[in-house]
N, CA, C and O atoms as a Tripos MOL2 file, in Angstrom:
@<TRIPOS>MOLECULE
protein
  280   279    70     0     0
PROTEIN
NO_CHARGES

@<TRIPOS>ATOM
      1 N          -8.3210  114.9240 -132.6200 N.3       1 MET1
      2 CA         -8.6300  113.5720 -132.6980 C.3       1 MET1
      3 C          -9.9610  113.3270 -132.3890 C.2       1 MET1
      4 O         -10.2920  113.6390 -131.2450 O.2       1 MET1
      5 N         -10.7400  112.8870 -133.0540 N.am      2 ALA2
      6 CA        -12.4240  112.4490 -133.1370 C.3       2 ALA2
      7 C         -12.2490  111.1970 -133.4010 C.2       2 ALA2
      8 O         -11.4120  110.5770 -134.0560 O.2       2 ALA2
      9 N         -13.7050  110.7490 -132.4370 N.am      3 PRO3
     10 CA        -13.4140  109.0580 -132.3810 C.3       3 PRO3
     11 C         -15.0270  108.4700 -133.8700 C.2       3 PRO3
     12 O         -15.9940  108.8410 -134.5350 O.2       3 PRO3
     13 N         -14.2470  107.5060 -133.5430 N.am      4 VAL4
     14 CA        -15.2880  107.0970 -135.0950 C.3       4 VAL4
     15 C         -15.5210  106.0720 -134.4970 C.2       4 VAL4
     16 O         -15.0730  105.5300 -133.4860 O.2       4 VAL4
     17 N         -17.2580  105.5690 -136.1790 N.am      5 HIS5
     18 CA        -17.5450  104.1830 -136.2070 C.3       5 HIS5
     19 C         -17.7630  104.2670 -137.3180 C.2       5 HIS5
     20 O         -18.0830  105.3290 -137.8520 O.2       5 HIS5
     21 N         -17.6260  103.0540 -137.9830 N.am      6 GLN6
     22 CA        -18.2780  102.9310 -139.0830 C.3       6 GLN6
     23 C         -17.8510  103.9210 -139.9470 C.2       6 GLN6
     24 O         -18.5930  103.9630 -140.9280 O.2       6 GLN6
     25 N         -16.9400  104.7530 -139.9860 N.am      7 GLY7
     26 CA        -16.5240  105.6440 -140.9730 C.3       7 GLY7
     27 C         -17.1350  106.8420 -140.1650 C.2       7 GLY7
     28 O         -16.4870  107.7510 -140.6850 O.2       7 GLY7
     29 N         -18.0070  107.5080 -139.1750 N.am      8 ARG8
     30 CA        -18.4020  108.3680 -139.1430 C.3       8 ARG8
     31 C         -17.9890  109.1490 -137.8030 C.2       8 ARG8
     32 O         -17.9310  108.4560 -136.7870 O.2       8 ARG8
     33 N         -17.8030  110.0210 -137.7300 N.am      9 ARG9
     34 CA        -17.6410  110.9760 -137.1620 C.3       9 ARG9
     35 C         -17.9420  111.3310 -135.4210 C.2       9 ARG9
     36 O         -19.1480  111.1230 -135.5520 O.2       9 ARG9
     37 N         -17.8470  111.6020 -134.3000 N.am     10 GLY10
     38 CA        -18.5330  111.0530 -132.8310 C.3      10 GLY10
     39 C         -17.9260  112.4510 -132.0140 C.2      10 GLY10
     40 O         -17.2670  113.3690 -132.5010 O.2      10 GLY10
     41 N         -18.4010  112.2700 -130.5710 N.am     11 ASN11
     42 CA        -18.1960  113.0350 -129.4950 C.3      11 ASN11
     43 C         -17.8290  112.5000 -128.9070 C.2      11 ASN11
     44 O         -18.3460  111.4420 -128.5480 O.2      11 ASN11
     45 N         -16.6250  112.9910 -128.4500 N.am     12 PRO12
     46 CA        -16.0720  114.4620 -128.0220 C.3      12 PRO12
     47 C         -14.3480  114.4230 -128.8830 C.2      12 PRO12
     48 O         -13.2550  113.8580 -128.8330 O.2      12 PRO12
     49 N         -15.1250  115.4740 -129.6390 N.am     13 VAL13
     50 CA        -13.5440  115.7640 -130.0260 C.3      13 VAL13
     51 C         -12.6940  116.8270 -128.9880 C.2      13 VAL13
     52 O         -12.9860  117.6340 -128.1060 O.2      13 VAL13
     53 N         -11.3200  116.2590 -129.7250 N.am     14 LEU14
     54 CA         -9.5610  117.1770 -128.4100 C.3      14 LEU14
     55 C          -9.6180  117.8260 -129.6720 C.2      14 LEU14
     56 O          -9.6200  117.0860 -130.6560 O.2      14 LEU14
     57 N          -9.6550  118.7990 -129.8140 N.am     15 LEU15
     58 CA         -8.9880  120.1280 -130.2980 C.3      15 LEU15
     59 C          -7.6170  120.6030 -129.3610 C.2      15 LEU15
     60 O          -7.5210  120.7710 -128.1450 O.2      15 LEU15
     61 N          -6.6710  120.7350 -130.3880 N.am     16 GLY16
     62 CA         -5.4210  121.2260 -130.0230 C.3      16 GLY16
     63 C          -5.8360  123.2490 -130.4290 C.2      16 GLY16
     64 O          -6.5650  123.8090 -131.2480 O.2      16 GLY16
     65 N          -5.0200  123.6680 -129.4770 N.am     17 ARG17
     66 CA         -4.6620  124.6640 -128.8770 C.3      17 ARG17
     67 C          -4.1760  126.0750 -130.0910 C.2      17 ARG17
     68 O          -4.1510  127.2930 -129.9180 O.2      17 ARG17
     69 N          -3.7090  124.8850 -131.7760 N.am     18 ARG18
     70 CA         -3.1420  125.9140 -132.5400 C.3      18 ARG18
     71 C          -4.9520  126.4300 -132.8220 C.2      18 ARG18
     72 O          -5.0710  127.5710 -133.2700 O.2      18 ARG18
     73 N          -5.7990  125.9220 -132.6630 N.am     19 LEU19
     74 CA         -6.9680  126.0430 -134.0530 C.3      19 LEU19
     75 C          -7.8110  126.6520 -132.8910 C.2      19 LEU19
     76 O          -8.9570  126.7020 -133.3370 O.2      19 LEU19
     77 N          -7.8020  127.2020 -131.4520 N.am     20 PHE20
     78 CA         -9.1170  128.3100 -131.0010 C.3      20 PHE20
     79 C          -9.2200  129.0950 -131.6810 C.2      20 PHE20
     80 O         -10.3550  129.5210 -131.8900 O.2      20 PHE20
     81 N          -8.1980  129.6220 -132.2990 N.am     21 PRO21
     82 CA         -8.9480  131.1730 -132.2570 C.3      21 PRO21
     83 C          -9.4330  130.9890 -134.0600 C.2      21 PRO21
     84 O          -9.9620  131.9750 -134.5720 O.2      21 PRO21
     85 N          -9.2690  129.9930 -134.7480 N.am     22 ARG22
     86 CA        -10.6430  129.5040 -135.6730 C.3      22 ARG22
     87 C         -11.7770  128.5950 -134.7510 C.2      22 ARG22
     88 O         -12.9150  128.6070 -135.2210 O.2      22 ARG22
     89 N         -11.6660  128.1520 -134.0360 N.am     23 LEU23
     90 CA        -12.8000  127.6120 -133.1510 C.3      23 LEU23
     91 C         -13.7000  129.3320 -132.3690 C.2      23 LEU23
     92 O         -14.8870  129.1470 -132.0990 O.2      23 LEU23
     93 N         -13.4480  130.0120 -132.2270 N.am     24 ALA24
     94 CA        -14.1000  131.8980 -131.5140 C.3      24 ALA24
     95 C         -15.1820  132.0820 -132.4050 C.2      24 ALA24
     96 O         -16.4060  132.2070 -132.4400 O.2      24 ALA24
     97 N         -13.7960  132.0280 -133.3710 N.am     25 LEU25
     98 CA        -15.7300  132.5480 -134.8480 C.3      25 LEU25
     99 C         -16.7250  131.7850 -135.9010 C.2      25 LEU25
    100 O         -17.2350  132.0840 -136.9810 O.2      25 LEU25
    101 N         -16.7400  130.7170 -135.0910 N.am     26 LEU26
    102 CA        -17.2590  129.3250 -135.4010 C.3      26 LEU26
    103 C         -19.1460  130.1170 -134.9650 C.2      26 LEU26
    104 O         -19.2150  131.1350 -134.2770 O.2      26 LEU26
    105 N         -20.0470  129.6290 -135.3450 N.am     27 LYS27
    106 CA        -21.2310  130.2820 -135.4190 C.3      27 LYS27
    107 C         -22.4720  129.9900 -135.0440 C.2      27 LYS27
    108 O         -22.5990  129.7390 -136.2420 O.2      27 LYS27
    109 N         -23.8350  129.7040 -134.4370 N.am     28 GLY28
    110 CA        -24.9280  128.3790 -134.3980 C.3      28 GLY28
    111 C         -23.9610  127.2290 -134.3130 C.2      28 GLY28
    112 O         -22.7570  127.1420 -134.0750 O.2      28 GLY28
    113 N         -25.5980  125.7860 -134.7860 N.am     29 ASP29
    114 CA        -25.6350  124.8150 -133.9240 C.3      29 ASP29
    115 C         -24.2940  123.8350 -134.3270 C.2      29 ASP29
    116 O         -24.2570  122.7490 -133.7490 O.2      29 ASP29
    117 N         -22.6710  124.2980 -135.7330 N.am     30 GLU30
    118 CA        -22.3540  123.2420 -135.8940 C.3      30 GLU30
    119 C         -21.2400  123.2280 -135.5860 C.2      30 GLU30
    120 O         -20.5580  122.4100 -136.2030 O.2      30 GLU30
    121 N         -20.8910  123.6450 -135.0710 N.am     31 GLY31
    122 CA        -20.4530  122.8480 -134.1020 C.3      31 GLY31
    123 C         -18.0070  122.8860 -134.3950 C.2      31 GLY31
    124 O         -17.3390  123.9190 -134.4300 O.2      31 GLY31
    125 N         -17.5760  121.7570 -134.4970 N.am     32 ALA32
    126 CA        -16.1380  122.1610 -135.2390 C.3      32 ALA32
    127 C         -16.1980  122.3040 -136.5320 C.2      32 ALA32
    128 O         -15.6480  123.0920 -137.3010 O.2      32 ALA32
    129 N         -17.3860  120.9220 -136.7660 N.am     33 ARG33
    130 CA        -17.2310  120.0890 -137.7000 C.3      33 ARG33
    131 C         -17.0750  120.1580 -139.1180 C.2      33 ARG33
    132 O         -16.9300  119.2020 -139.8800 O.2      33 ARG33
    133 N         -17.1370  121.9960 -139.5520 N.am     34 ARG34
    134 CA        -15.9170  122.5220 -140.6440 C.3      34 ARG34
    135 C         -14.5000  122.7060 -140.2540 C.2      34 ARG34
    136 O         -13.5370  122.9070 -140.9940 O.2      34 ARG34
    137 N         -14.5540  122.5570 -138.3850 N.am     35 LEU35
    138 CA        -12.3300  123.0470 -138.9920 C.3      35 LEU35
    139 C         -11.8320  121.6980 -139.0310 C.2      35 LEU35
    140 O         -10.6550  121.3610 -139.1520 O.2      35 LEU35
    141 N         -13.3110  120.6170 -138.8640 N.am     36 LEU36
    142 CA        -11.6390  118.9660 -138.8410 C.3      36 LEU36
    143 C         -12.1740  118.0040 -140.4460 C.2      36 LEU36
    144 O         -11.7260  116.8790 -140.6630 O.2      36 LEU36
    145 N         -13.2760  118.7770 -141.5240 N.am     37 GLY37
    146 CA        -12.9320  119.2050 -142.0270 C.3      37 GLY37
    147 C         -12.1130  119.6200 -143.2510 C.2      37 GLY37
    148 O         -12.0060  119.0020 -144.3100 O.2      37 GLY37
    149 N         -11.6320  120.6280 -142.9520 N.am     38 SER38
    150 CA        -10.5290  121.7350 -143.0630 C.3      38 SER38
    151 C          -9.2180  121.0710 -142.7950 C.2      38 SER38
    152 O          -8.4070  120.7080 -143.6470 O.2      38 SER38
    153 N          -9.1180  120.9620 -141.5140 N.am     39 THR39
    154 CA         -8.3780  120.3100 -141.2450 C.3      39 THR39
    155 C          -7.5940  118.9420 -141.7570 C.2      39 THR39
    156 O          -8.1190  117.8470 -141.9590 O.2      39 THR39
    157 N          -6.0640  119.3290 -141.9280 N.am     40 GLU40
    158 CA         -5.4470  118.1510 -142.6890 C.3      40 GLU40
    159 C          -4.8090  117.0820 -141.8610 C.2      40 GLU40
    160 O          -4.3730  116.0790 -142.4270 O.2      40 GLU40
    161 N          -4.6940  117.2590 -140.1710 N.am     41 ALA41
    162 CA         -3.8990  116.0270 -139.4600 C.3      41 ALA41
    163 C          -5.2840  116.1730 -138.7410 C.2      41 ALA41
    164 O          -5.4170  117.1820 -138.0490 O.2      41 ALA41
    165 N          -6.6280  115.0470 -138.8380 N.am     42 VAL42
    166 CA         -7.0090  114.1440 -137.6540 C.3      42 VAL42
    167 C          -6.5670  113.3890 -137.1520 C.2      42 VAL42
    168 O          -6.5660  112.4140 -137.9030 O.2      42 VAL42
    169 N          -6.0280  113.1100 -136.0460 N.am     43 LEU43
    170 CA         -6.4670  112.1070 -136.0870 C.3      43 LEU43
    171 C          -8.0560  110.9840 -135.7160 C.2      43 LEU43
    172 O          -8.9930  111.4720 -135.0830 O.2      43 LEU43
    173 N          -8.1030  109.5280 -136.2180 N.am     44 GLU44
    174 CA         -9.2170  109.1720 -135.8060 C.3      44 GLU44
    175 C          -8.8470  107.7870 -134.8240 C.2      44 GLU44
    176 O          -8.0260  106.8700 -134.8540 O.2      44 GLU44
    177 N          -9.8080  108.1640 -134.0770 N.am     45 ILE45
    178 CA        -10.0730  107.0820 -132.7850 C.3      45 ILE45
    179 C         -10.7880  105.7940 -133.1460 C.2      45 ILE45
    180 O         -10.9230  105.8850 -134.3660 O.2      45 ILE45
    181 N         -11.2380  104.8240 -132.8160 N.am     46 ALA46
    182 CA        -11.6100  103.5700 -133.3670 C.3      46 ALA46
    183 C         -12.2890  103.4370 -132.8520 C.2      46 ALA46
    184 O         -11.8570  102.4340 -132.2840 O.2      46 ALA46
    185 N         -14.0830  103.7470 -132.0360 N.am     47 VAL47
    186 CA        -14.6240  103.4300 -130.6450 C.3      47 VAL47
    187 C         -15.9890  102.7920 -131.2400 C.2      47 VAL47
    188 O         -16.3550  102.8130 -132.4150 O.2      47 VAL47
    189 N         -16.9270  101.9740 -129.6450 N.am     48 ASP48
    190 CA        -17.9380  101.7830 -129.9860 C.3      48 ASP48
    191 C         -18.9500  102.2340 -130.4350 C.2      48 ASP48
    192 O         -19.0280  103.4430 -130.2160 O.2      48 ASP48
    193 N         -20.1220  101.6610 -131.1920 N.am     49 GLU49
    194 CA        -21.2490  103.0560 -131.5680 C.3      49 GLU49
    195 C         -21.5320  103.9990 -130.9040 C.2      49 GLU49
    196 O         -21.6170  105.1560 -131.3150 O.2      49 GLU49
    197 N         -21.8580  103.3050 -128.8890 N.am     50 LYS50
    198 CA        -22.7700  103.9340 -127.8800 C.3      50 LYS50
    199 C         -21.7810  104.8250 -127.8420 C.2      50 LYS50
    200 O         -22.2020  105.9480 -127.5660 O.2      50 LYS50
    201 N         -20.3110  104.7480 -128.0560 N.am     51 SER51
    202 CA        -19.7740  106.2110 -127.8730 C.3      51 SER51
    203 C         -19.8890  107.5500 -128.5760 C.2      51 SER51
    204 O         -20.1600  108.6990 -128.2260 O.2      51 SER51
    205 N         -19.5620  106.9160 -129.7520 N.am     52 VAL52
    206 CA        -19.0690  107.8400 -130.5610 C.3      52 VAL52
    207 C         -19.9060  108.6370 -131.4290 C.2      52 VAL52
    208 O         -19.4070  109.2060 -132.4000 O.2      52 VAL52
    209 N         -21.3120  108.7390 -131.1220 N.am     53 LEU53
    210 CA        -23.0140  108.5270 -131.6470 C.3      53 LEU53
    211 C         -24.0920  109.0380 -130.3380 C.2      53 LEU53
    212 O         -25.3090  109.1040 -130.1630 O.2      53 LEU53
    213 N         -22.3740  109.4560 -129.2760 N.am     54 ALA54
    214 CA        -24.4700  110.1460 -128.4680 C.3      54 ALA54
    215 C         -23.5750  111.6850 -128.4870 C.2      54 ALA54
    216 O         -22.4100  112.0200 -128.2720 O.2      54 ALA54
    217 N         -25.0040  112.4530 -128.9210 N.am     55 ASP55
    218 CA        -24.8880  114.3330 -128.6740 C.3      55 ASP55
    219 C         -25.5830  113.8810 -127.7380 C.2      55 ASP55
    220 O         -26.5480  113.1350 -127.5760 O.2      55 ASP55
    221 N         -24.6220  114.7260 -126.9330 N.am     56 ILE56
    222 CA        -25.5850  115.3450 -125.2510 C.3      56 ILE56
    223 C         -25.0560  117.0640 -125.2960 C.2      56 ILE56
    224 O         -23.8850  117.3940 -125.4800 O.2      56 ILE56
    225 N         -26.2030  118.0290 -125.0830 N.am     57 ASP57
    226 CA        -26.2070  119.3760 -125.4540 C.3      57 ASP57
    227 C         -26.8440  119.8670 -123.9620 C.2      57 ASP57
    228 O         -26.6470  120.9120 -123.3420 O.2      57 ASP57
    229 N         -27.4870  118.9730 -123.7120 N.am     58 ALA58
    230 CA        -28.7180  119.3910 -122.4140 C.3      58 ALA58
    231 C         -28.6490  118.1810 -121.4060 C.2      58 ALA58
    232 O         -28.3710  116.9850 -121.4980 O.2      58 ALA58
    233 N         -29.1380  119.2830 -120.1210 N.am     59 ARG59
    234 CA        -29.1540  118.0900 -119.3060 C.3      59 ARG59
    235 C         -30.5160  117.1180 -119.4920 C.2      59 ARG59
    236 O         -30.5440  116.3530 -118.5290 O.2      59 ARG59
    237 N         -30.9560  117.0250 -119.8390 N.am     60 GLU60
    238 CA        -31.9480  115.5440 -120.4570 C.3      60 GLU60
    239 C         -31.3490  114.6030 -121.2480 C.2      60 GLU60
    240 O         -31.3320  113.4470 -120.8250 O.2      60 GLU60
    241 N         -30.6450  114.9550 -122.7510 N.am     61 ASP61
    242 CA        -29.8240  114.5400 -123.5570 C.3      61 ASP61
    243 C         -28.6230  113.7290 -122.6190 C.2      61 ASP61
    244 O         -27.9140  112.8200 -123.0510 O.2      61 ASP61
    245 N         -28.5710  114.4390 -120.8740 N.am     62 LEU62
    246 CA        -27.4060  113.8330 -120.6970 C.3      62 LEU62
    247 C         -28.1390  112.3300 -119.5640 C.2      62 LEU62
    248 O         -27.5500  111.3050 -119.2220 O.2      62 LEU62
    249 N         -29.5960  112.7760 -119.2400 N.am     63 GLU63
    250 CA        -30.5880  112.5340 -118.1020 C.3      63 GLU63
    251 C         -30.4650  111.4100 -119.4430 C.2      63 GLU63
    252 O         -29.4090  110.8050 -119.2640 O.2      63 GLU63
    253 N         -30.9810  111.0250 -120.4110 N.am     64 ARG64
    254 CA        -31.7090  109.6220 -121.1120 C.3      64 ARG64
    255 C         -29.9940  108.9890 -121.4340 C.2      64 ARG64
    256 O         -30.0030  107.7650 -121.3020 O.2      64 ARG64
    257 N         -28.8210  109.4390 -121.7480 N.am     65 ALA65
    258 CA        -27.6880  108.5420 -122.1420 C.3      65 ALA65
    259 C         -27.3230  107.9970 -120.6500 C.2      65 ALA65
    260 O         -26.7670  106.9020 -120.5660 O.2      65 ALA65
    261 N         -27.6050  108.6930 -119.5430 N.am     66 LEU66
    262 CA        -27.0790  107.7060 -118.5490 C.3      66 LEU66
    263 C         -28.3890  107.1120 -118.3760 C.2      66 LEU66
    264 O         -28.6840  106.9160 -117.1970 O.2      66 LEU66
    265 N         -29.0950  106.8340 -119.0810 N.am     67 GLY67
    266 CA        -30.4640  105.8130 -118.5440 C.3      67 GLY67
    267 C         -31.8900  106.6120 -117.0580 C.2      67 GLY67
    268 O         -32.5120  106.2080 -116.0760 O.2      67 GLY67
    269 N         -31.7430  107.6220 -117.6920 N.am     68 GLY68
    270 CA        -32.3290  108.3960 -116.1920 C.3      68 GLY68
    271 C         -31.7280  108.4240 -114.7380 C.2      68 GLY68
    272 O         -32.2810  108.6330 -113.6590 O.2      68 GLY68
    273 N         -30.8810  108.2440 -114.9420 N.am     69 ARG69
    274 CA        -29.6680  108.9370 -113.0820 C.3      69 ARG69
    275 C         -28.7290  110.2470 -114.0300 C.2      69 ARG69
    276 O         -28.7380  110.4330 -115.2460 O.2      69 ARG69
    277 N         -28.2580  110.7190 -113.3590 N.am     70 SER70
    278 CA        -28.2560  111.6320 -113.3860 C.3      70 SER70
    279 C         -27.4570  112.3100 -112.0140 C.2      70 SER70
    280 O         -27.3650  113.5320 -111.8950 O.2      70 SER70
@<TRIPOS>BOND
     1     1     2 1
     2     2     3 1
     3     3     4 2
     4     3     5 am
     5     5     6 1
     6     6     7 1
     7     7     8 2
     8     7     9 am
     9     9    10 1
    10    10    11 1
    11    11    12 2
    12    11    13 am
    13    13    14 1
    14    14    15 1
    15    15    16 2
    16    15    17 am
    17    17    18 1
    18    18    19 1
    19    19    20 2
    20    19    21 am
    21    21    22 1
    22    22    23 1
    23    23    24 2
    24    23    25 am
    25    25    26 1
    26    26    27 1
    27    27    28 2
    28    27    29 am
    29    29    30 1
    30    30    31 1
    31    31    32 2
    32    31    33 am
    33    33    34 1
    34    34    35 1
    35    35    36 2
    36    35    37 am
    37    37    38 1
    38    38    39 1
    39    39    40 2
    40    39    41 am
    41    41    42 1
    42    42    43 1
    43    43    44 2
    44    43    45 am
    45    45    46 1
    46    46    47 1
    47    47    48 2
    48    47    49 am
    49    49    50 1
    50    50    51 1
    51    51    52 2
    52    51    53 am
    53    53    54 1
    54    54    55 1
    55    55    56 2
    56    55    57 am
    57    57    58 1
    58    58    59 1
    59    59    60 2
    60    59    61 am
    61    61    62 1
    62    62    63 1
    63    63    64 2
    64    63    65 am
    65    65    66 1
    66    66    67 1
    67    67    68 2
    68    67    69 am
    69    69    70 1
    70    70    71 1
    71    71    72 2
    72    71    73 am
    73    73    74 1
    74    74    75 1
    75    75    76 2
    76    75    77 am
    77    77    78 1
    78    78    79 1
    79    79    80 2
    80    79    81 am
    81    81    82 1
    82    82    83 1
    83    83    84 2
    84    83    85 am
    85    85    86 1
    86    86    87 1
    87    87    88 2
    88    87    89 am
    89    89    90 1
    90    90    91 1
    91    91    92 2
    92    91    93 am
    93    93    94 1
    94    94    95 1
    95    95    96 2
    96    95    97 am
    97    97    98 1
    98    98    99 1
    99    99   100 2
   100    99   101 am
   101   101   102 1
   102   102   103 1
   103   103   104 2
   104   103   105 am
   105   105   106 1
   106   106   107 1
   107   107   108 2
   108   107   109 am
   109   109   110 1
   110   110   111 1
   111   111   112 2
   112   111   113 am
   113   113   114 1
   114   114   115 1
   115   115   116 2
   116   115   117 am
   117   117   118 1
   118   118   119 1
   119   119   120 2
   120   119   121 am
   121   121   122 1
   122   122   123 1
   123   123   124 2
   124   123   125 am
   125   125   126 1
   126   126   127 1
   127   127   128 2
   128   127   129 am
   129   129   130 1
   130   130   131 1
   131   131   132 2
   132   131   133 am
   133   133   134 1
   134   134   135 1
   135   135   136 2
   136   135   137 am
   137   137   138 1
   138   138   139 1
   139   139   140 2
   140   139   141 am
   141   141   142 1
   142   142   143 1
   143   143   144 2
   144   143   145 am
   145   145   146 1
   146   146   147 1
   147   147   148 2
   148   147   149 am
   149   149   150 1
   150   150   151 1
   151   151   152 2
   152   151   153 am
   153   153   154 1
   154   154   155 1
   155   155   156 2
   156   155   157 am
   157   157   158 1
   158   158   159 1
   159   159   160 2
   160   159   161 am
   161   161   162 1
   162   162   163 1
   163   163   164 2
   164   163   165 am
   165   165   166 1
   166   166   167 1
   167   167   168 2
   168   167   169 am
   169   169   170 1
   170   170   171 1
   171   171   172 2
   172   171   173 am
   173   173   174 1
   174   174   175 1
   175   175   176 2
   176   175   177 am
   177   177   178 1
   178   178   179 1
   179   179   180 2
   180   179   181 am
   181   181   182 1
   182   182   183 1
   183   183   184 2
   184   183   185 am
   185   185   186 1
   186   186   187 1
   187   187   188 2
   188   187   189 am
   189   189   190 1
   190   190   191 1
   191   191   192 2
   192   191   193 am
   193   193   194 1
   194   194   195 1
   195   195   196 2
   196   195   197 am
   197   197   198 1
   198   198   199 1
   199   199   200 2
   200   199   201 am
   201   201   202 1
   202   202   203 1
   203   203   204 2
   204   203   205 am
   205   205   206 1
   206   206   207 1
   207   207   208 2
   208   207   209 am
   209   209   210 1
   210   210   211 1
   211   211   212 2
   212   211   213 am
   213   213   214 1
   214   214   215 1
   215   215   216 2
   216   215   217 am
   217   217   218 1
   218   218   219 1
   219   219   220 2
   220   219   221 am
   221   221   222 1
   222   222   223 1
   223   223   224 2
   224   223   225 am
   225   225   226 1
   226   226   227 1
   227   227   228 2
   228   227   229 am
   229   229   230 1
   230   230   231 1
   231   231   232 2
   232   231   233 am
   233   233   234 1
   234   234   235 1
   235   235   236 2
   236   235   237 am
   237   237   238 1
   238   238   239 1
   239   239   240 2
   240   239   241 am
   241   241   242 1
   242   242   243 1
   243   243   244 2
   244   243   245 am
   245   245   246 1
   246   246   247 1
   247   247   248 2
   248   247   249 am
   249   249   250 1
   250   250   251 1
   251   251   252 2
   252   251   253 am
   253   253   254 1
   254   254   255 1
   255   255   256 2
   256   255   257 am
   257   257   258 1
   258   258   259 1
   259   259   260 2
   260   259   261 am
   261   261   262 1
   262   262   263 1
   263   263   264 2
   264   263   265 am
   265   265   266 1
   266   266   267 1
   267   267   268 2
   268   267   269 am
   269   269   270 1
   270   270   271 1
   271   271   272 2
   272   271   273 am
   273   273   274 1
   274   274   275 1
   275   275   276 2
   276   275   277 am
   277   277   278 1
   278   278   279 1
   279   279   280 2
@<TRIPOS>SUBSTRUCTURE
     1 MET1         2 RESIDUE 1 A MET
     2 ALA2         6 RESIDUE 1 A ALA
     3 PRO3        10 RESIDUE 1 A PRO
     4 VAL4        14 RESIDUE 1 A VAL
     5 HIS5        18 RESIDUE 1 A HIS
     6 GLN6        22 RESIDUE 1 A GLN
     7 GLY7        26 RESIDUE 1 A GLY
     8 ARG8        30 RESIDUE 1 A ARG
     9 ARG9        34 RESIDUE 1 A ARG
    10 GLY10       38 RESIDUE 1 A GLY
    11 ASN11       42 RESIDUE 1 A ASN
    12 PRO12       46 RESIDUE 1 A PRO
    13 VAL13       50 RESIDUE 1 A VAL
    14 LEU14       54 RESIDUE 1 A LEU
    15 LEU15       58 RESIDUE 1 A LEU
    16 GLY16       62 RESIDUE 1 A GLY
    17 ARG17       66 RESIDUE 1 A ARG
    18 ARG18       70 RESIDUE 1 A ARG
    19 LEU19       74 RESIDUE 1 A LEU
    20 PHE20       78 RESIDUE 1 A PHE
    21 PRO21       82 RESIDUE 1 A PRO
    22 ARG22       86 RESIDUE 1 A ARG
    23 LEU23       90 RESIDUE 1 A LEU
    24 ALA24       94 RESIDUE 1 A ALA
    25 LEU25       98 RESIDUE 1 A LEU
    26 LEU26      102 RESIDUE 1 A LEU
    27 LYS27      106 RESIDUE 1 A LYS
    28 GLY28      110 RESIDUE 1 A GLY
    29 ASP29      114 RESIDUE 1 A ASP
    30 GLU30      118 RESIDUE 1 A GLU
    31 GLY31      122 RESIDUE 1 A GLY
    32 ALA32      126 RESIDUE 1 A ALA
    33 ARG33      130 RESIDUE 1 A ARG
    34 ARG34      134 RESIDUE 1 A ARG
    35 LEU35      138 RESIDUE 1 A LEU
    36 LEU36      142 RESIDUE 1 A LEU
    37 GLY37      146 RESIDUE 1 A GLY
    38 SER38      150 RESIDUE 1 A SER
    39 THR39      154 RESIDUE 1 A THR
    40 GLU40      158 RESIDUE 1 A GLU
    41 ALA41      162 RESIDUE 1 A ALA
    42 VAL42      166 RESIDUE 1 A VAL
    43 LEU43      170 RESIDUE 1 A LEU
    44 GLU44      174 RESIDUE 1 A GLU
    45 ILE45      178 RESIDUE 1 A ILE
    46 ALA46      182 RESIDUE 1 A ALA
    47 VAL47      186 RESIDUE 1 A VAL
    48 ASP48      190 RESIDUE 1 A ASP
    49 GLU49      194 RESIDUE 1 A GLU
    50 LYS50      198 RESIDUE 1 A LYS
    51 SER51      202 RESIDUE 1 A SER
    52 VAL52      206 RESIDUE 1 A VAL
    53 LEU53      210 RESIDUE 1 A LEU
    54 ALA54      214 RESIDUE 1 A ALA
    55 ASP55      218 RESIDUE 1 A ASP
    56 ILE56      222 RESIDUE 1 A ILE
    57 ASP57      226 RESIDUE 1 A ASP
    58 ALA58      230 RESIDUE 1 A ALA
    59 ARG59      234 RESIDUE 1 A ARG
    60 GLU60      238 RESIDUE 1 A GLU
    61 ASP61      242 RESIDUE 1 A ASP
    62 LEU62      246 RESIDUE 1 A LEU
    63 GLU63      250 RESIDUE 1 A GLU
    64 ARG64      254 RESIDUE 1 A ARG
    65 ALA65      258 RESIDUE 1 A ALA
    66 LEU66      262 RESIDUE 1 A LEU
    67 GLY67      266 RESIDUE 1 A GLY
    68 GLY68      270 RESIDUE 1 A GLY
    69 ARG69      274 RESIDUE 1 A ARG
    70 SER70      278 RESIDUE 1 A SER
């Protein structure tokens, strides 16, 4: 499952167990984008812009998303 806003996929993405072996082979900062692009069965869920476009990779990103409160 992938959240989508105006055709743009975002986070968080939920992956089925059958993709775990392929997920383990990914390297770098690309994440599962390549897997989702090649997977024929992706359920897209429409969400609001703030939810889908949030990219939280570090504590600072989380603090910014929470408006300075953590």
